[in-house]
C-alpha positions, 0 to 999 in steps of 0.5 A, spaced: 917 263 578 917 261 570 913 264 565 910 260 559 913 263 553 908 265 547 908 261 542 907 263 534 906 260 528 906 263 521 901 262 516 901 263 508 896 269 506 896 273 499 902 277 498 906 274 504 906 270 511 902 272 517 905 271 524 899 268 529 900 268 537 897 261 538 894 263 544 890 268 540 887 262 536 880 260 538 879 255 533 881 253 525 876 250 521 876 247 513 872 251 509 872 250 501 879 246 502 882 252 505 883 253 513 879 259 516 883 261 523 878 264 528 882 269 532 880 274 538 881 279 533 880 277 526 878 271 521 884 269 517 883 265 510 889 261 508 892 255 505 894 249 508 892 242 511 888 241 518 892 235 519 899 238 518 896 244 523 894 239 528 901 236 528 904 243 529 899 245 535 899 238 538 902 240 545 899 247 545 892 245 548 888 244 541 883 238 540 881 236 533 873 235 534 872 232 527 875 232 521 873 239 519 875 243 526 881 244 531 879 248 537 883 251 542 881 248 549 883 254 553 876 257 549 871 252 550 866 254 554 861 248 555 860 241 552 852 241 551 849 234 549 854 233 543 855 240 541 862 243 543 861 251 544 867 255 543 868 262 546 860 263 543 863 263 536 863 256 534 858 250 536 860 243 533 860 236 534 865 231 534 866 226 529 862 219 529 869 215 531 870 219 537 863 221 540 863 224 546 868 219 549 873 222 544 873 229 548 879 230 552 880 229 559 881 237 560 874 238 559 872 235 565 877 239 569 
């Protein structure tokens, strides 16, 4: 029986860097040209690019639902009309280019 190894990323914060467990990240949103990480424990504001973060997390179960938000599919609770509800903390709409068809197949499983 193989256990999945915990994945971590580091993000720059004022005065240093923080190590975040990928499995603790609910979603990440762009806020005034910064990234706001919403985790199980806290919110962390940092500098960075959502596109670069998306590339880092590409095989970790994250989905970019619009140009401002990257969600951890493990925490998606429902898809209501065109709103995606993430752990009762976020409700957002997909980009116009993706539309409802842009949501990943994992949501229907």
